[in-house]
N, C-alpha and C positions, 0 to 999 in steps of 0.2 A: 504494500500500500504506500502510495506517495504521501509524504507528510505535507500538511497544509502550510503554506508559507506564512511566516509571522510578520505582521505589519511592523514597520520600523517604529520602535518605541521612542525614538528621539534620544537626546542626551539624558544621562543619569547623573544628577548633582549629588555629591556627598558633602553635606554641611558639617562643619566642625572637623575639617579634614586632617588636622594634625594630632588628634587624640587617638587613644587606643582603639575604641570602637570604630571610629572612622577608618583607621588604618586597616582594621580587619575587614571592613566593607570593601576597601580597595583591593585587598588580597583576594577576596572571594570573587569580586567582579572582574579581576584581571583574567580569569579563565572562563567567564560566563559566555555561553554561545550566542546570546541575544543582546544583552546590555553591553554593547561594545564601545559606545561613546561615553566614557566616564569622565566627569569633570569634578576634580577635587576642589572644594571651596573652603577657604579660610582667610581671615583678615591678617592674622599674624605672620603667615608664611607665604603670602601672595608672591608669585614669581619664582619661588623655589621649586625644583623638580621633585616629584614624589620620591625618587630614589635617594635624595639627600635627606629628607625627613624620615623616611622609612627605608634604611639601607637593605633590608631583606627583600624589598620589592624592586630593587634596582634592575634586576635582569628580566623583569616582566615587561609586557607591552606598555604598562603605565609608568615605568621607571623614569622616563624622560618627560612625562606630561607635567606641566607646571600647574601649581595651585593658582587659583584665580579668586578674585573678590566676587561676592554675590552679584554685584552690578555688572561685572564683565561676563559672568556666566549667563545671566539672564539676557543681556544684550545680544548674545550670539544665537539666541533662540528666535526664529522668525515668528511674526504674528500669526496666530492660528496654528502654530506647531505643537508638537507633543514634547513634554518634559516630565521626568520623574525625579523625585527628591527623597533621599534618605537623610533624616536629620539626626546627627550624632552630637548635637550641641548640648550644653548643660541644661537641666531643667531650670525654668525661669527665663532663660535666654531664648528658648526655642519658640514659645508661643508668639512673640512679636514678629519673629522672622516668618513663621508660617502665615500669620495674618497678612504680612506684606506680600508673600508669594501668592496667596489666594486672591488678594486685591488686584495684583498685576495680571494674574491669569484671567480674571473677569474683564479687565480693561483691554487686554490684548487677545482675547479669545483663545487662550492657551488651553490645551488638553493636559491638565496638571494632575499628577498622581503623587501622593505623599505618604510615606511610611515614617512615623515618628518613633525614634528609639530613645528619646528622653522620657521624662515622666509627665510632660505637660498635657497630654491628651488621653491619659489612661482613665480619667474619670469624667463623666459628663456634668458633674455637680461642682461648680466653682467653689462653693463653701467647703466641700469635702477636700478639695485640693488645698485650700488655704489652711484647713485644720491640720493636714498632714505635712505640708511644706512650709508653713509659717509665712506665707506671702500671698498677695493677691495674684490671681491668674492674669497673664498678659494679654489674653484674647478670649474672654469668656463667651463672646458671641460666636466663636468658632467651635466650641465644644460639641455642639450637636452634629457637626459635620463628620466627626470621627467615631469610629468603633474601636474598641480595644478587645483583643482576644488572642488566643494561641491558635495557629492555623489548624492544628489537628482537631480542635474543639469548636471551630467556627466554620461550619460548612457553607458551601455555596459561593456565589460571586461576592467579592469583597468591596465593591463600590470603587471609590477613588481615594479615600482617606482612611488610613488605618494607624492604630497605635499598637506597638508591640510591648507586652508587659516586661517587667524586669527579669533578670536572670534567675534570682531566687524563686520568683513567682512561677516562672516557666518550669523549673525543676519540680516544684511542689505540686502544681496543678496537673502536670502530666502524670505524676504518681497517684494523686488522690482522685482524679476525675472519673476513672472507670467505675470506682466503687461508690462514689457519691452520686453519680448520675444513675447508677443502678438501684440506689436506695438500700444498699446492704450494710451501711455503716451509720453509726451515731453521728449527730451533727457537731462533732468535736474532732479537730485535727491537730495533732502535735507534730511540729516540724523542727528538726535540728539539722542545720546545714553548715558546711564548711566551704568557704570560698577562697580563691587565690588572690594574690595581691593586685592583679590587673583589674579586678573589680573596683578598686579605689581610684582608678584614673592615673593619668601620666604624672601628675605632680605629687611627690611624696609628702606625707604628713607625719606628725609625731608618732602615730600608731600604725602607719602603713609603710613607712620606710623599711627597706629590706633588712637592715640589721636588727630592727625591732621584731620582724616576723620570722626570720630564719630560726629553725630549731625551736619554734614557739607555737603555742596554740592558745587562743583565748576567745571567750564569748564576748559579744558586745550588743548593746541595746536589747537585752533579753526581755521578751514579752512587750516590747515597745517599738519594734522596728516598723517603719511605715509600709513595708511590703506585706505585712499582715492584712491590711485593708485590701490590697490588690488580690491576694489569694482568696479572701472571703468573697469579694465581689465576683471574681471570675467563676468560682465554684457555685456561687449563688445563682449565676445566670444559667447554670445547667439544671437547676432544680426550682424553676418557676419563681426565682427571686429569693428563695430561702437560703440565707447565708449561714454556713457553719461557723462555730467559734474556732478561731485559729489561734494557737499558741505557738509562736515562732521564736526560736533562739538561734541567731546566726553566729558563726564563728569565723575568726580570721586564721587562715591556714598558712603554712610555711612554704607554699608553692605559688607559681605565677598564674597558671590558667586552670580553670575548672571549678565545678561545684559538685560536692557529694552531699546529698540530702538523705536523711532517714526520717520517714513518717510513721507515726503510730496512730492507728485507727481502731475503733471498737466495732466489731461485727454485730449486726442485729439479727442475723440468721446464720445457721450453721454452714460453714464453708471450710473445706480443707485446702491445703496449699495448691494442689492440682486444680481444683475448681476455681480458686481465686486467680491463678495464672491464666487459665483458659478464658476467664472473663476479661482480663486485661488484654490478652492476645486478640480476642475477638474485637475489642474496641479499636485496636491499632492495626487490624489486618490490612487496611488500606492506607496506612501511614508509613511510607518508606523510610522516614527518618527517625522512627521510634521502634525499639525492639524490647522484648520481654525475655529475660534470661532465666535459666534454671539456677545458675549460681549467682551470687551477688556480683553485680558488674563492678569493674574497677575503673577508676577515674582515667587512667592512662589509655584505656581503650577508646575513649572519645575525644581526648585532647586534640585540638586541631581540626576536628570534624564538625559537621552540622547535625550530628546525630545525638539522640538521647537513649540511654539504656536503663531499664528498670529491672529490679529483682523483687519478687513477691513471696512472702512467707506468712504462714498462719500457725498459731498454737491456740487451741480453744477459741476464745472470742477475740484474741489479739491478732490484728493484721499489721504487719510491718512491710513497708515498701521502701526500697532504696532506689535512688534516682541519681544518675550521673550525667553531666553534660559539660560542654565547654562554655564558660560564661561569656566569652567574647564572640563565639560562633553561634551555636544554637540559642544561647541565652540573649543574644543581642544582634550582631551583624547578620549572621546566618538566618535567624528568625525574620529579620527585616527583609532580606532578599527573598526568603520564602514567601512573604506577603507581597513583595513587588512582583514576583512571578504570578501570583494569583490575581493581582490587580490588572495584569496584562493578559489574563486568560491562558497562562502557561502552566505546565505541571509544577506542582509545589517544589519538587526536588530538583528542578532543572538547574544545572551548574553547581549543585550542592552535594555531590556524591564524593567529595574528597576522602581519600583514605586517611586513617589515623597515623600518627607518628610511630606508635608502638613502644618506643623507649624515649624518655626525655628526663 
């Protein structure tokens, strides 16, 4: 069968181009078969080639591509043209930029598609955003235009504006959703998760600098992390708005990439380990980037990939699910490109089948 030709998606702008998540977007887009015109956008490094900011990308097709300002990037798009945007800018700074993009798209009749990788469009309620992030939303009138979700649990066409949830949230929801959706667990979810240092961004802080993390492990923001609300909201959307109580304890790990999450749930009906695994496997049967293992998955198996792996175990009424993914890939950039594929009617996993590193 001859494949249907894909309409030219136009340029793909990566905002916040010099940060870790933006760098990961560029790494994954460098080998994408459809999104070939990639424009890295940043104010601080405009004019610098990608290979100078990210030396590991120097040998790719994007290595010699120069960062541009947003003004330059938009000026190169003809009126009436198509343009896609991945926003890897910090929360708080993203909303005004998106508002500007959407306004210009209306004025110039641009076919604009946006996937937000910050936190600015994960909630449709500006008051909830303020409560969690301690500041007013930068474009509250744009919130209704966005949907937030994990691709595996948001079926159908995606529209034109999507928000990808945080990396912790992605790991936890992928693990809990099959059982919460099926109604076989109590409305309480306990999540303990360890993340690598890259989740703290490119600028080191007192608690994220490598000498403070190496050979160390600590919990932070126990039962008070703002991703609790994201987890509850996304799981609630799977159960007619009934949100479970989420107790989340994040940990700072001594490695760079990845998240290892352990979830404890309480079963409401008898299931053994095999039945629980079968339930999860049925849920992800058509999800090429999620697998359910017999043995507990190891973090190194998914580092550098856009895949997530789950382990499912039962004793009496206790259900334990372990979840591993790469926080920069499946938890951020890879999840964003998975959404970008969907926004253009492409297979979710197109360009996202990178093999793992194996040893790192």
